[in-house]
C-alpha positions, -999 to +999 in steps of 0.1 A: -134+220-415-116+181-409-085+205-399-106+234-381-130+202-358-094+191-353-083+223-339-113+228-315-110+193-306-074+205-298-087+233-284-109+217-256-083+194-244-057+216-237-088+236-213-091+205-195-056+199-190-053+231-177-085+235-152-094+196-142-057+175-152-073+140-138-105+146-154-083+150-184-060+122-181-089+098-173-110+109-214-075+108-227-071+074-211-103+062-223-102+077-254-065+074-269-039+060-249-020+027-260+009+005-246+039+000-262+023-025-288-002+005-298-036-014-281-058+002-258-051-002-225-069-029-206-098-013-180-075-029-152-047-011-163-062+021-168-079+020-132-041+014-123-025+042-143-054+068-131-041+060-095-009+061-102-014+097-125-035+109-092-008+106-072+018+121-091-008+151-097-011+153-062+023+149-057+032+185-074+001+200-061+011+199-027+044+221-039+023+247-063+037+230-091+018+218-128+020+186-149+025+210-174+059+227-158+073+198-139+108+186-145+134+162-133+143+171-099+103+169-090+102+137-103+129+127-083+116+145-052+083+119-058+098+092-066+114+095-030+080+101-011+071+072-030+098+049-017+080+047+017+055+029+005+065+008-025+089-025-016+130-023-030+133-039-061+096-038-083+085-020-112+070+008-096+092+033-107+099+018-141+058+020-145+058+055-133+083+071-158+068+053-181+033+071-173+047+102-172+068+095-206+039+090-225+020+121-204+049+149-217+046+135-250+011+135-247+012+172-239+043+186-266+016+174-290-013+196-272+014+227-269+014+225-234+044+211-229+084+220-248+099+188-231+101+158-218+117+152-186+112+118-182+135+108-214+162+113-203+153+090-174+145+057-193+170+046-201+183+042-163+156+016-154+153-015-162+123-045-155+139-066-128+155-098-140+138-114-108+119-095-081+130-099-045+122-126-020+096-105-004+104-106+034+085-124+062+084-139+094+083-178+097+055-196+109+071-201+145+083-161+145+049-154+140+038-177+170+061-159+191+052-125+176+014-132+181+019-140+220+039-106+223+012-092+215-019-109+236-026-085+261-008-075+292-001-056+323+014-019+305+035+009+326+018+035+303-005+044+278+025+046+254+033+006+260+000+002+255-003+021+226+029+011+210+018-031+211-011-023+199+003-009+168+021-039+158-006-063+165-034-041+141-006-039+117-003-082+124-033-089+130-047-071+094-022-071+071-030-032+068-002-010+059+016+019+080-002+047+062-036+031+063-028+027+101-012+064+105-045+075+090-070+051+111-100+074+134-116+066+163-145+055+145-126+034+118-121+013+148-154-014+157-144-032+185-179-031+204-189-067+194-171-102+191-154-096+158-139-063+160-126-052+126-112-017+109-125+002+082-095+003+059-102+040+036-093+045-002-053+056-006-038+054-035-042+018-059-055+004-029-095-003-026-116+003+004-123-027+027-134-036+060-109-058+080-113-085+107-083-084+130-071-119+141-079-139+172-048-133+188-051-094+180-083-090+193-078-084+237-054-057+232-070-036+204-100-035+227-080-026+258-062+000+239-095+014+226-109+015+259-080+035+271-082+056+235-116+071+244-108+087+274-085+109+253-090+141+234-100+149+208-123+114+211-133+112+172-096+123+161-069+097+148-062+060+162-033+061+172-015+097+180+016+105+184+011+132+205-020+146+233-024+175+206-034+145+182-002+144+157-005+114+140+027+090+143+056+091+118+065+062+097+104+059+122+084+057+150+058+029+137+097+009+129+108+016+159+075+000+177+077-033+151+120-039+161+104-029+198+083-061+193+101-080+171+131-085+198+103-090+226+094-123+207+138-131+200+127-126+160+147-106+134+150-101+096+161-079+069+135-061+068+115-050+101+091-021+086+057-024+088+059-045+055+076-074+072+037-077+095+016-073+064+033-104+042+038-123+070+000-115+075-005-119+037+014-159+038-004-167+074-036-164+054-029-187+028-013-207+045-045-211+065-064-222+034-071-189+018-071-180-015-047-155-035-082-135-041-089-134-008-059-126+005-053-098-022-090-087-014-076-084+030-048-067+017-070-041-004-044-056-036-060-052-072-039-078-085-032-112-074+006-105-079+020-101-040+001-133-031+013-152-063+050-142-048+038-147-008+023-187-024+062-193-043+074-191-007+053-216+005+060-239-018+092-234-018+094-241+018+079-271+016+051-260+043+022-272+025+036-301+012+044-310+054+010-300+064-002-324+037+014-353+052+007-343+092-029-347+075-023-381+062-006-394+091-037-380+110-059-394+089-041-431+088-045-434+126 
């Protein structure tokens, strides 16, 4: 009887993996999946794993591949796609490989796979000994770039668009992918408290982010200019009049151009530089790790913690406290 029941459950699991892999993965995580120490995953880990699996599954689905037949070439292609959103030198790649390894072993037990393509790749990876320092602009460079982002006279809509892109990245801390996906309706520029609604994307949570004061004028000016274009309900930032989305390379060019105008430079002059600068600025202003993580759409405080470490190492908080103490004494 026990063998018969086990066979039925195995059949049901197999059917679900074939018909709805994301639901099957979620149920497996809840019921059986464990970490290296054989303990069940914590709730936060389950949420992260489901989000990671969903992204991998979408990647495979977009290429007509299923979780039952992906190979090492598909894993390599996925990582090439992933590198555009993830910081280099972090543990993201290894975490995905471990997920793929557990997934392949589970599907093999169900008779849905005969191989484990992640197994041969895992020995090449290792946990980073020390994650690299996040890139950011120092406060004086940040201030100069803010000045560049303040409204000016632009000769074309394209110039206004490019500078508004930089202002919104620096003034909200959203990612390049999140900015590219914004629609006209996601920007609320009607009142004094201008904000953007960022939809859920991968592991990042949905949120409404207020635009920092320095960017209000140019973002509002851009919103008016964009409203006059067609399609009026399309993407907030378009690469062409036909409504095509902005390419990552174009966003990078916008950032580099603004940095040159501000007399600033960094090792990584991408939208990530402005996102980290935003988070660090708000930490310097007194926000907690939890508050900054929430603004940036992060489910953990790791990024905020790493940014705060750069502040303590640079002694900026100690310097600010010294100035405050001197002011109080006076």
